[in-house]
N, CA, C and O atoms as a Tripos MOL2 file, in Angstrom:
@<TRIPOS>MOLECULE
protein
  284   283    71     0     0
PROTEIN
NO_CHARGES

@<TRIPOS>ATOM
      1 N          74.0170  159.3300  140.2960 N.3       1 MET1
      2 CA         74.3010  160.0360  138.5200 C.3       1 MET1
      3 C          74.9380  158.8710  137.5710 C.2       1 MET1
      4 O          75.7210  157.9310  137.7070 O.2       1 MET1
      5 N          74.2540  159.3920  136.6590 N.am      2 THR2
      6 CA         74.6210  158.5150  135.2120 C.3       2 THR2
      7 C          75.2580  159.6290  134.4030 C.2       2 THR2
      8 O          75.1030  160.8430  134.5370 O.2       2 THR2
      9 N          76.0060  158.9650  133.5370 N.am      3 ARG3
     10 CA         76.7970  159.6500  132.6370 C.3       3 ARG3
     11 C          75.9870  160.9830  131.8820 C.2       3 ARG3
     12 O          76.3330  162.1620  131.7990 O.2       3 ARG3
     13 N          74.9150  160.3620  131.4360 N.am      4 LYS4
     14 CA         74.2980  161.2220  130.5700 C.3       4 LYS4
     15 C          73.9200  162.4000  131.6970 C.2       4 LYS4
     16 O          74.0530  163.5110  131.1830 O.2       4 LYS4
     17 N          73.4940  162.4640  133.0660 N.am      5 ASP5
     18 CA         73.4650  163.6820  133.6310 C.3       5 ASP5
     19 C          74.5850  164.4210  133.8860 C.2       5 ASP5
     20 O          74.4340  165.6160  134.1420 O.2       5 ASP5
     21 N          76.1840  163.7220  133.8570 N.am      6 TYR6
     22 CA         76.9060  164.5020  134.0370 C.3       6 TYR6
     23 C          77.0340  165.4750  132.6480 C.2       6 TYR6
     24 O          77.2230  166.6910  132.6820 O.2       6 TYR6
     25 N          76.9010  164.7270  131.5270 N.am      7 GLU7
     26 CA         76.9270  165.6900  130.3650 C.3       7 GLU7
     27 C          75.8580  166.5500  130.0000 C.2       7 GLU7
     28 O          76.0080  167.4700  129.1950 O.2       7 GLU7
     29 N          74.6630  166.2550  130.6250 N.am      8 ARG8
     30 CA         73.4640  167.7290  130.4530 C.3       8 ARG8
     31 C          74.4730  168.7720  131.1050 C.2       8 ARG8
     32 O          75.0210  169.7380  130.5730 O.2       8 ARG8
     33 N          74.5720  168.2450  132.5670 N.am      9 ILE9
     34 CA         75.2000  169.3090  133.3080 C.3       9 ILE9
     35 C          76.3540  170.0310  132.9180 C.2       9 ILE9
     36 O          76.4790  171.2020  133.2750 O.2       9 ILE9
     37 N          77.4920  169.2850  132.0020 N.am     10 ALA10
     38 CA         78.4370  170.0680  131.3220 C.3      10 ALA10
     39 C          77.9020  170.9520  130.1220 C.2      10 ALA10
     40 O          78.3060  172.0400  129.7110 O.2      10 ALA10
     41 N          76.7860  170.0810  129.6560 N.am     11 ARG11
     42 CA         76.5440  171.0950  128.1790 C.3      11 ARG11
     43 C          75.7240  172.6460  128.6070 C.2      11 ARG11
     44 O          75.6530  173.6870  127.9540 O.2      11 ARG11
     45 N          75.3420  172.4090  129.5390 N.am     12 VAL12
     46 CA         74.4900  173.4760  130.3430 C.3      12 VAL12
     47 C          75.6980  174.6830  130.7080 C.2      12 VAL12
     48 O          75.5580  175.8210  130.2600 O.2      12 VAL12
     49 N          76.7490  174.3560  131.4620 N.am     13 LEU13
     50 CA         77.6120  175.1390  131.7440 C.3      13 LEU13
     51 C          78.3560  175.3370  130.3950 C.2      13 LEU13
     52 O          78.6960  176.4920  130.1370 O.2      13 LEU13
     53 N          78.5900  174.5600  129.6850 N.am     14 ASN14
     54 CA         79.3730  174.9550  128.3180 C.3      14 ASN14
     55 C          78.6950  176.2420  127.8280 C.2      14 ASN14
     56 O          79.5080  177.1080  127.5060 O.2      14 ASN14
     57 N          77.1960  176.6310  127.6730 N.am     15 ALA15
     58 CA         76.6140  177.6600  127.1020 C.3      15 ALA15
     59 C          77.1220  178.9650  127.9570 C.2      15 ALA15
     60 O          76.8580  180.0900  127.5340 O.2      15 ALA15
     61 N          77.7430  178.8100  128.9800 N.am     16 PHE16
     62 CA         78.3000  180.2740  129.7380 C.3      16 PHE16
     63 C          79.8090  180.2480  129.6530 C.2      16 PHE16
     64 O          80.3770  181.3200  129.8580 O.2      16 PHE16
     65 N          80.6270  179.0610  129.3500 N.am     17 SER17
     66 CA         81.6160  179.1230  129.1600 C.3      17 SER17
     67 C          82.3380  179.5240  128.1650 C.2      17 SER17
     68 O          83.5570  179.6730  128.2380 O.2      17 SER17
     69 N          81.6000  179.7480  127.0760 N.am     18 SER18
     70 CA         82.1120  180.6000  125.8980 C.3      18 SER18
     71 C          82.3120  181.6730  125.9840 C.2      18 SER18
     72 O          83.2220  182.0730  125.2580 O.2      18 SER18
     73 N          81.6330  182.6920  126.8540 N.am     19 MET19
     74 CA         81.5320  183.8850  126.8870 C.3      19 MET19
     75 C          82.5690  184.3710  127.2300 C.2      19 MET19
     76 O          83.3670  183.5720  127.7210 O.2      19 MET19
     77 N          83.0390  185.9390  127.1250 N.am     20 ASP20
     78 CA         84.6790  186.4030  127.4260 C.3      20 ASP20
     79 C          85.1790  185.9650  128.6520 C.2      20 ASP20
     80 O          84.5930  186.1050  129.7260 O.2      20 ASP20
     81 N          86.2350  185.4490  128.4940 N.am     21 THR21
     82 CA         86.8900  184.7020  129.7750 C.3      21 THR21
     83 C          87.5030  186.0960  130.5250 C.2      21 THR21
     84 O          88.1590  185.7790  131.5170 O.2      21 THR21
     85 N          87.4620  187.2440  130.3460 N.am     22 SER22
     86 CA         88.2400  188.4000  130.8140 C.3      22 SER22
     87 C          87.2550  188.5030  131.9720 C.2      22 SER22
     88 O          87.6370  188.6760  133.1290 O.2      22 SER22
     89 N          85.7080  188.3700  131.5520 N.am     23 ARG23
     90 CA         84.6240  188.9540  132.4010 C.3      23 ARG23
     91 C          84.4060  187.9270  133.8090 C.2      23 ARG23
     92 O          84.1080  186.7610  133.5510 O.2      23 ARG23
     93 N          84.5000  188.1930  134.8270 N.am     24 PRO24
     94 CA         84.0210  187.6260  136.0380 C.3      24 PRO24
     95 C          82.9570  186.0320  135.7250 C.2      24 PRO24
     96 O          82.9290  185.0110  136.4130 O.2      24 PRO24
     97 N          82.3500  186.2830  134.7220 N.am     25 LEU25
     98 CA         81.3780  185.2030  134.8840 C.3      25 LEU25
     99 C          82.1440  184.1380  134.1070 C.2      25 LEU25
    100 O          81.7870  183.0420  134.5380 O.2      25 LEU25
    101 N          82.9420  184.0230  133.2540 N.am     26 GLY26
    102 CA         83.7050  183.0120  132.7490 C.3      26 GLY26
    103 C          84.6900  182.5090  133.5410 C.2      26 GLY26
    104 O          84.9350  181.3360  133.2560 O.2      26 GLY26
    105 N          85.4090  182.9930  134.5090 N.am     27 LEU27
    106 CA         86.0160  182.4290  135.7780 C.3      27 LEU27
    107 C          84.9160  181.7480  136.4720 C.2      27 LEU27
    108 O          84.8920  180.5200  136.5450 O.2      27 LEU27
    109 N          83.9420  182.5410  137.0200 N.am     28 ALA28
    110 CA         83.1310  181.8030  137.8410 C.3      28 ALA28
    111 C          82.4580  180.1430  137.3450 C.2      28 ALA28
    112 O          82.2770  179.1470  138.0470 O.2      28 ALA28
    113 N          82.2190  180.3460  135.9670 N.am     29 VAL29
    114 CA         81.5650  179.2580  135.1820 C.3      29 VAL29
    115 C          83.0130  178.0200  135.4130 C.2      29 VAL29
    116 O          82.8400  176.8020  135.4610 O.2      29 VAL29
    117 N          84.0990  178.5720  135.5060 N.am     30 ALA30
    118 CA         85.1480  177.4750  135.6840 C.3      30 ALA30
    119 C          85.5230  177.2020  137.1470 C.2      30 ALA30
    120 O          85.9210  176.0750  137.4450 O.2      30 ALA30
    121 N          85.4340  178.0390  137.9580 N.am     31 VAL31
    122 CA         85.2010  177.5920  139.2030 C.3      31 VAL31
    123 C          83.8920  176.1920  139.9470 C.2      31 VAL31
    124 O          84.0020  175.2480  140.7300 O.2      31 VAL31
    125 N          82.9410  176.7070  139.2690 N.am     32 ILE32
    126 CA         81.9430  175.9880  139.5290 C.3      32 ILE32
    127 C          81.9630  174.7020  138.6360 C.2      32 ILE32
    128 O          81.6610  173.6370  139.1740 O.2      32 ILE32
    129 N          82.2140  174.7210  137.6350 N.am     33 ALA33
    130 CA         82.6940  173.4270  136.8660 C.3      33 ALA33
    131 C          83.7430  172.2010  137.1960 C.2      33 ALA33
    132 O          83.7670  170.9890  136.9800 O.2      33 ALA33
    133 N          84.7150  173.3010  137.9240 N.am     34 ASP34
    134 CA         86.0720  172.4840  138.8670 C.3      34 ASP34
    135 C          85.2010  171.8430  140.1560 C.2      34 ASP34
    136 O          85.3160  170.6350  140.3610 O.2      34 ASP34
    137 N          84.4850  172.5040  140.8720 N.am     35 SER35
    138 CA         83.7770  172.1570  142.1990 C.3      35 SER35
    139 C          82.8630  171.1680  141.9320 C.2      35 SER35
    140 O          82.8290  170.1910  142.6800 O.2      35 SER35
    141 N          82.1530  171.2460  141.0430 N.am     36 LEU36
    142 CA         81.1750  170.1520  140.6260 C.3      36 LEU36
    143 C          81.9320  168.7650  140.1570 C.2      36 LEU36
    144 O          81.6000  167.7130  140.7040 O.2      36 LEU36
    145 N          82.9440  168.7710  139.1500 N.am     37 ALA37
    146 CA         83.4690  167.6760  139.0700 C.3      37 ALA37
    147 C          84.3370  167.2500  140.2150 C.2      37 ALA37
    148 O          84.4540  166.0250  140.2190 O.2      37 ALA37
    149 N          84.9470  167.8060  141.1290 N.am     38 LEU38
    150 CA         85.3620  167.2680  142.3410 C.3      38 LEU38
    151 C          84.0690  166.2320  143.1690 C.2      38 LEU38
    152 O          84.1900  165.1170  143.6780 O.2      38 LEU38
    153 N          83.0220  166.9990  143.0620 N.am     39 VAL39
    154 CA         81.7460  166.1920  143.7830 C.3      39 VAL39
    155 C          81.5440  165.3430  142.9290 C.2      39 VAL39
    156 O          81.4850  164.2660  143.5230 O.2      39 VAL39
    157 N          81.4090  165.2050  141.9150 N.am     40 PHE40
    158 CA         80.7130  164.1670  140.5990 C.3      40 PHE40
    159 C          82.0240  162.8950  140.9390 C.2      40 PHE40
    160 O          81.5600  161.7630  141.0820 O.2      40 PHE40
    161 N          83.1440  162.9820  141.0340 N.am     41 ALA41
    162 CA         84.3930  162.2780  141.3500 C.3      41 ALA41
    163 C          84.0750  161.4990  142.4300 C.2      41 ALA41
    164 O          83.9680  160.2750  142.3600 O.2      41 ALA41
    165 N          83.9050  162.2000  143.5090 N.am     42 ALA42
    166 CA         83.4700  161.5760  145.0150 C.3      42 ALA42
    167 C          82.3310  160.6920  144.6330 C.2      42 ALA42
    168 O          82.3500  159.4730  144.8020 O.2      42 ALA42
    169 N          81.4540  161.2790  144.1710 N.am     43 ASP43
    170 CA         80.0660  160.1760  143.7050 C.3      43 ASP43
    171 C          80.5820  159.1450  142.7950 C.2      43 ASP43
    172 O          79.8360  158.1670  142.8340 O.2      43 ASP43
    173 N          81.3140  159.0280  142.1990 N.am     44 ASN44
    174 CA         81.2990  158.1300  141.0020 C.3      44 ASN44
    175 C          82.8500  158.0030  141.0690 C.2      44 ASN44
    176 O          83.6140  158.9690  141.0690 O.2      44 ASN44
    177 N          83.2740  156.5110  141.1340 N.am     45 PRO45
    178 CA         84.8140  156.5440  140.8240 C.3      45 PRO45
    179 C          85.4000  156.5630  139.2730 C.2      45 PRO45
    180 O          86.4510  157.1050  138.9310 O.2      45 PRO45
    181 N          84.4100  155.7930  138.3510 N.am     46 ARG46
    182 CA         84.5350  156.2340  137.1440 C.3      46 ARG46
    183 C          84.5540  157.3740  136.3150 C.2      46 ARG46
    184 O          84.9480  157.5440  135.1610 O.2      46 ARG46
    185 N          83.9690  158.2250  137.2760 N.am     47 PHE47
    186 CA         83.7890  159.9470  136.5530 C.3      47 PHE47
    187 C          85.3070  160.5130  136.1450 C.2      47 PHE47
    188 O          86.3690  160.4300  136.7620 O.2      47 PHE47
    189 N          84.9520  161.1830  134.7320 N.am     48 SER48
    190 CA         86.4830  161.9760  134.4360 C.3      48 SER48
    191 C          86.1470  163.1720  134.5690 C.2      48 SER48
    192 O          85.1770  163.7600  134.0910 O.2      48 SER48
    193 N          87.2770  163.6800  135.4850 N.am     49 ARG49
    194 CA         87.0650  165.3340  135.5300 C.3      49 ARG49
    195 C          87.4900  165.7760  134.1400 C.2      49 ARG49
    196 O          86.8360  166.5680  133.4610 O.2      49 ARG49
    197 N          88.5560  165.2450  133.7880 N.am     50 ASP50
    198 CA         89.0050  165.8470  132.2920 C.3      50 ASP50
    199 C          88.1130  165.9860  131.3430 C.2      50 ASP50
    200 O          87.9820  167.0020  130.6590 O.2      50 ASP50
    201 N          87.1240  164.4590  131.2100 N.am     51 ARG51
    202 CA         86.1450  164.7350  130.1510 C.3      51 ARG51
    203 C          85.2980  165.6930  130.3180 C.2      51 ARG51
    204 O          85.0700  166.4950  129.4130 O.2      51 ARG51
    205 N          84.6750  165.7550  131.5670 N.am     52 PHE52
    206 CA         83.4410  166.8490  131.9290 C.3      52 PHE52
    207 C          84.1260  168.1830  131.7430 C.2      52 PHE52
    208 O          83.5350  168.8590  130.9000 O.2      52 PHE52
    209 N          85.2660  168.8210  132.3030 N.am     53 LEU53
    210 CA         86.1060  170.1360  131.8220 C.3      53 LEU53
    211 C          85.9830  170.3300  130.6500 C.2      53 LEU53
    212 O          85.3960  171.3270  130.2310 O.2      53 LEU53
    213 N          86.5520  169.3450  129.7980 N.am     54 ALA54
    214 CA         86.7780  169.1530  128.0360 C.3      54 ALA54
    215 C          85.3050  169.8400  127.5370 C.2      54 ALA54
    216 O          85.2400  170.8670  126.8620 O.2      54 ALA54
    217 N          83.8690  168.8750  128.1220 N.am     55 VAL55
    218 CA         82.9690  169.4840  127.4580 C.3      55 VAL55
    219 C          82.1080  170.7760  127.9100 C.2      55 VAL55
    220 O          81.1860  171.3160  127.2980 O.2      55 VAL55
    221 N          82.7190  171.1380  129.2560 N.am     56 VAL56
    222 CA         82.2530  172.5960  129.5480 C.3      56 VAL56
    223 C          83.3970  173.5680  128.8820 C.2      56 VAL56
    224 O          83.2980  174.7930  128.8310 O.2      56 VAL56
    225 N          84.2540  172.9710  128.4940 N.am     57 ASP57
    226 CA         85.2730  173.8690  127.8190 C.3      57 ASP57
    227 C          86.1540  174.8740  128.3230 C.2      57 ASP57
    228 O          86.5990  175.8650  127.7420 O.2      57 ASP57
    229 N          86.3850  174.3760  129.7660 N.am     58 VAL58
    230 CA         87.0730  175.4840  130.5110 C.3      58 VAL58
    231 C          88.6420  174.6310  130.7310 C.2      58 VAL58
    232 O          89.5840  175.3340  131.0950 O.2      58 VAL58
    233 N          88.8390  173.4420  130.5530 N.am     59 GLN59
    234 CA         89.9610  172.7370  130.5970 C.3      59 GLN59
    235 C          91.0420  173.3040  130.0930 C.2      59 GLN59
    236 O          91.9770  173.3490  130.8920 O.2      59 GLN59
    237 N          91.2710  173.8160  128.9010 N.am     60 ALA60
    238 CA         92.3670  174.4440  128.5740 C.3      60 ALA60
    239 C          92.4770  175.7240  128.7000 C.2      60 ALA60
    240 O          93.5660  176.2190  128.4080 O.2      60 ALA60
    241 N          91.2780  176.6820  129.2140 N.am     61 LYS61
    242 CA         91.6170  177.6450  129.7080 C.3      61 LYS61
    243 C          92.1990  177.8580  130.9410 C.2      61 LYS61
    244 O          93.0420  178.7470  131.0620 O.2      61 LYS61
    245 N          91.7390  176.8970  132.2390 N.am     62 TYR62
    246 CA         91.9000  177.2850  133.4150 C.3      62 TYR62
    247 C          92.7450  176.0600  133.9130 C.2      62 TYR62
    248 O          93.7800  176.3580  134.5090 O.2      62 TYR62
    249 N          92.4520  174.6850  133.7540 N.am     63 PHE63
    250 CA         93.0130  173.4930  134.1890 C.3      63 PHE63
    251 C          93.6460  172.7390  133.3010 C.2      63 PHE63
    252 O          93.0750  171.6620  133.1250 O.2      63 PHE63
    253 N          94.7050  172.9090  132.6100 N.am     64 ALA64
    254 CA         95.5200  172.1760  132.1100 C.3      64 ALA64
    255 C          96.1910  171.0820  132.7890 C.2      64 ALA64
    256 O          96.7390  171.2610  133.8770 O.2      64 ALA64
    257 N          96.1730  169.8750  132.1570 N.am     65 ASN65
    258 CA         96.4590  168.5360  132.8650 C.3      65 ASN65
    259 C          96.0110  168.1250  134.2600 C.2      65 ASN65
    260 O          96.7220  167.5470  135.0830 O.2      65 ASN65
    261 N          94.9000  168.4490  134.4030 N.am     66 SER66
    262 CA         94.1250  168.4080  135.7480 C.3      66 SER66
    263 C          93.9050  167.3930  136.0910 C.2      66 SER66
    264 O          93.6300  167.4220  137.2910 O.2      66 SER66
    265 N          93.8560  166.1450  135.5690 N.am     67 GLU67
    266 CA         94.2680  164.7050  136.1200 C.3      67 GLU67
    267 C          95.3220  164.1200  136.3150 C.2      67 GLU67
    268 O          95.4950  163.1140  137.0030 O.2      67 GLU67
    269 N          96.2390  164.8390  135.5990 N.am     68 LYS68
    270 CA         97.7270  164.0930  135.3230 C.3      68 LYS68
    271 C          98.2260  164.8720  136.7520 C.2      68 LYS68
    272 O          98.9220  164.1190  137.4340 O.2      68 LYS68
    273 N          98.0840  165.8000  137.1660 N.am     69 GLU69
    274 CA         98.5600  166.5670  138.0840 C.3      69 GLU69
    275 C          97.6950  166.0000  139.9570 C.2      69 GLU69
    276 O          98.1390  166.2390  141.0800 O.2      69 GLU69
    277 N          96.9080  165.5330  139.7160 N.am     70 ALA70
    278 CA         96.2070  164.8490  140.6110 C.3      70 ALA70
    279 C          96.8110  163.7650  141.0510 C.2      70 ALA70
    280 O          96.8910  163.4300  142.2330 O.2      70 ALA70
    281 N          97.3360  163.0790  139.9380 N.am     71 ALA71
    282 CA         97.6920  161.5170  140.1150 C.3      71 ALA71
    283 C          99.2420  161.3710  140.8260 C.2      71 ALA71
    284 O          99.7150  160.2580  141.0520 O.2      71 ALA71
@<TRIPOS>BOND
     1     1     2 1
     2     2     3 1
     3     3     4 2
     4     3     5 am
     5     5     6 1
     6     6     7 1
     7     7     8 2
     8     7     9 am
     9     9    10 1
    10    10    11 1
    11    11    12 2
    12    11    13 am
    13    13    14 1
    14    14    15 1
    15    15    16 2
    16    15    17 am
    17    17    18 1
    18    18    19 1
    19    19    20 2
    20    19    21 am
    21    21    22 1
    22    22    23 1
    23    23    24 2
    24    23    25 am
    25    25    26 1
    26    26    27 1
    27    27    28 2
    28    27    29 am
    29    29    30 1
    30    30    31 1
    31    31    32 2
    32    31    33 am
    33    33    34 1
    34    34    35 1
    35    35    36 2
    36    35    37 am
    37    37    38 1
    38    38    39 1
    39    39    40 2
    40    39    41 am
    41    41    42 1
    42    42    43 1
    43    43    44 2
    44    43    45 am
    45    45    46 1
    46    46    47 1
    47    47    48 2
    48    47    49 am
    49    49    50 1
    50    50    51 1
    51    51    52 2
    52    51    53 am
    53    53    54 1
    54    54    55 1
    55    55    56 2
    56    55    57 am
    57    57    58 1
    58    58    59 1
    59    59    60 2
    60    59    61 am
    61    61    62 1
    62    62    63 1
    63    63    64 2
    64    63    65 am
    65    65    66 1
    66    66    67 1
    67    67    68 2
    68    67    69 am
    69    69    70 1
    70    70    71 1
    71    71    72 2
    72    71    73 am
    73    73    74 1
    74    74    75 1
    75    75    76 2
    76    75    77 am
    77    77    78 1
    78    78    79 1
    79    79    80 2
    80    79    81 am
    81    81    82 1
    82    82    83 1
    83    83    84 2
    84    83    85 am
    85    85    86 1
    86    86    87 1
    87    87    88 2
    88    87    89 am
    89    89    90 1
    90    90    91 1
    91    91    92 2
    92    91    93 am
    93    93    94 1
    94    94    95 1
    95    95    96 2
    96    95    97 am
    97    97    98 1
    98    98    99 1
    99    99   100 2
   100    99   101 am
   101   101   102 1
   102   102   103 1
   103   103   104 2
   104   103   105 am
   105   105   106 1
   106   106   107 1
   107   107   108 2
   108   107   109 am
   109   109   110 1
   110   110   111 1
   111   111   112 2
   112   111   113 am
   113   113   114 1
   114   114   115 1
   115   115   116 2
   116   115   117 am
   117   117   118 1
   118   118   119 1
   119   119   120 2
   120   119   121 am
   121   121   122 1
   122   122   123 1
   123   123   124 2
   124   123   125 am
   125   125   126 1
   126   126   127 1
   127   127   128 2
   128   127   129 am
   129   129   130 1
   130   130   131 1
   131   131   132 2
   132   131   133 am
   133   133   134 1
   134   134   135 1
   135   135   136 2
   136   135   137 am
   137   137   138 1
   138   138   139 1
   139   139   140 2
   140   139   141 am
   141   141   142 1
   142   142   143 1
   143   143   144 2
   144   143   145 am
   145   145   146 1
   146   146   147 1
   147   147   148 2
   148   147   149 am
   149   149   150 1
   150   150   151 1
   151   151   152 2
   152   151   153 am
   153   153   154 1
   154   154   155 1
   155   155   156 2
   156   155   157 am
   157   157   158 1
   158   158   159 1
   159   159   160 2
   160   159   161 am
   161   161   162 1
   162   162   163 1
   163   163   164 2
   164   163   165 am
   165   165   166 1
   166   166   167 1
   167   167   168 2
   168   167   169 am
   169   169   170 1
   170   170   171 1
   171   171   172 2
   172   171   173 am
   173   173   174 1
   174   174   175 1
   175   175   176 2
   176   175   177 am
   177   177   178 1
   178   178   179 1
   179   179   180 2
   180   179   181 am
   181   181   182 1
   182   182   183 1
   183   183   184 2
   184   183   185 am
   185   185   186 1
   186   186   187 1
   187   187   188 2
   188   187   189 am
   189   189   190 1
   190   190   191 1
   191   191   192 2
   192   191   193 am
   193   193   194 1
   194   194   195 1
   195   195   196 2
   196   195   197 am
   197   197   198 1
   198   198   199 1
   199   199   200 2
   200   199   201 am
   201   201   202 1
   202   202   203 1
   203   203   204 2
   204   203   205 am
   205   205   206 1
   206   206   207 1
   207   207   208 2
   208   207   209 am
   209   209   210 1
   210   210   211 1
   211   211   212 2
   212   211   213 am
   213   213   214 1
   214   214   215 1
   215   215   216 2
   216   215   217 am
   217   217   218 1
   218   218   219 1
   219   219   220 2
   220   219   221 am
   221   221   222 1
   222   222   223 1
   223   223   224 2
   224   223   225 am
   225   225   226 1
   226   226   227 1
   227   227   228 2
   228   227   229 am
   229   229   230 1
   230   230   231 1
   231   231   232 2
   232   231   233 am
   233   233   234 1
   234   234   235 1
   235   235   236 2
   236   235   237 am
   237   237   238 1
   238   238   239 1
   239   239   240 2
   240   239   241 am
   241   241   242 1
   242   242   243 1
   243   243   244 2
   244   243   245 am
   245   245   246 1
   246   246   247 1
   247   247   248 2
   248   247   249 am
   249   249   250 1
   250   250   251 1
   251   251   252 2
   252   251   253 am
   253   253   254 1
   254   254   255 1
   255   255   256 2
   256   255   257 am
   257   257   258 1
   258   258   259 1
   259   259   260 2
   260   259   261 am
   261   261   262 1
   262   262   263 1
   263   263   264 2
   264   263   265 am
   265   265   266 1
   266   266   267 1
   267   267   268 2
   268   267   269 am
   269   269   270 1
   270   270   271 1
   271   271   272 2
   272   271   273 am
   273   273   274 1
   274   274   275 1
   275   275   276 2
   276   275   277 am
   277   277   278 1
   278   278   279 1
   279   279   280 2
   280   279   281 am
   281   281   282 1
   282   282   283 1
   283   283   284 2
@<TRIPOS>SUBSTRUCTURE
     1 MET1         2 RESIDUE 1 A MET
     2 THR2         6 RESIDUE 1 A THR
     3 ARG3        10 RESIDUE 1 A ARG
     4 LYS4        14 RESIDUE 1 A LYS
     5 ASP5        18 RESIDUE 1 A ASP
     6 TYR6        22 RESIDUE 1 A TYR
     7 GLU7        26 RESIDUE 1 A GLU
     8 ARG8        30 RESIDUE 1 A ARG
     9 ILE9        34 RESIDUE 1 A ILE
    10 ALA10       38 RESIDUE 1 A ALA
    11 ARG11       42 RESIDUE 1 A ARG
    12 VAL12       46 RESIDUE 1 A VAL
    13 LEU13       50 RESIDUE 1 A LEU
    14 ASN14       54 RESIDUE 1 A ASN
    15 ALA15       58 RESIDUE 1 A ALA
    16 PHE16       62 RESIDUE 1 A PHE
    17 SER17       66 RESIDUE 1 A SER
    18 SER18       70 RESIDUE 1 A SER
    19 MET19       74 RESIDUE 1 A MET
    20 ASP20       78 RESIDUE 1 A ASP
    21 THR21       82 RESIDUE 1 A THR
    22 SER22       86 RESIDUE 1 A SER
    23 ARG23       90 RESIDUE 1 A ARG
    24 PRO24       94 RESIDUE 1 A PRO
    25 LEU25       98 RESIDUE 1 A LEU
    26 GLY26      102 RESIDUE 1 A GLY
    27 LEU27      106 RESIDUE 1 A LEU
    28 ALA28      110 RESIDUE 1 A ALA
    29 VAL29      114 RESIDUE 1 A VAL
    30 ALA30      118 RESIDUE 1 A ALA
    31 VAL31      122 RESIDUE 1 A VAL
    32 ILE32      126 RESIDUE 1 A ILE
    33 ALA33      130 RESIDUE 1 A ALA
    34 ASP34      134 RESIDUE 1 A ASP
    35 SER35      138 RESIDUE 1 A SER
    36 LEU36      142 RESIDUE 1 A LEU
    37 ALA37      146 RESIDUE 1 A ALA
    38 LEU38      150 RESIDUE 1 A LEU
    39 VAL39      154 RESIDUE 1 A VAL
    40 PHE40      158 RESIDUE 1 A PHE
    41 ALA41      162 RESIDUE 1 A ALA
    42 ALA42      166 RESIDUE 1 A ALA
    43 ASP43      170 RESIDUE 1 A ASP
    44 ASN44      174 RESIDUE 1 A ASN
    45 PRO45      178 RESIDUE 1 A PRO
    46 ARG46      182 RESIDUE 1 A ARG
    47 PHE47      186 RESIDUE 1 A PHE
    48 SER48      190 RESIDUE 1 A SER
    49 ARG49      194 RESIDUE 1 A ARG
    50 ASP50      198 RESIDUE 1 A ASP
    51 ARG51      202 RESIDUE 1 A ARG
    52 PHE52      206 RESIDUE 1 A PHE
    53 LEU53      210 RESIDUE 1 A LEU
    54 ALA54      214 RESIDUE 1 A ALA
    55 VAL55      218 RESIDUE 1 A VAL
    56 VAL56      222 RESIDUE 1 A VAL
    57 ASP57      226 RESIDUE 1 A ASP
    58 VAL58      230 RESIDUE 1 A VAL
    59 GLN59      234 RESIDUE 1 A GLN
    60 ALA60      238 RESIDUE 1 A ALA
    61 LYS61      242 RESIDUE 1 A LYS
    62 TYR62      246 RESIDUE 1 A TYR
    63 PHE63      250 RESIDUE 1 A PHE
    64 ALA64      254 RESIDUE 1 A ALA
    65 ASN65      258 RESIDUE 1 A ASN
    66 SER66      262 RESIDUE 1 A SER
    67 GLU67      266 RESIDUE 1 A GLU
    68 LYS68      270 RESIDUE 1 A LYS
    69 GLU69      274 RESIDUE 1 A GLU
    70 ALA70      278 RESIDUE 1 A ALA
    71 ALA71      282 RESIDUE 1 A ALA
């Protein structure tokens, strides 16, 4: 996959992440985005999980300091 593909997927997820996070859908989008980020990182060593989650707009809500914790 290319960077363009990752960005397109992130934008699709972003449309759902802006919903009320107190509802299950907001949390589900965050979990799906995080799971996809792990798959994409395994597929491409240059993939940035933090950048992807930032575009989806779930990083600050659910996964603060994600790459720093993984290091």
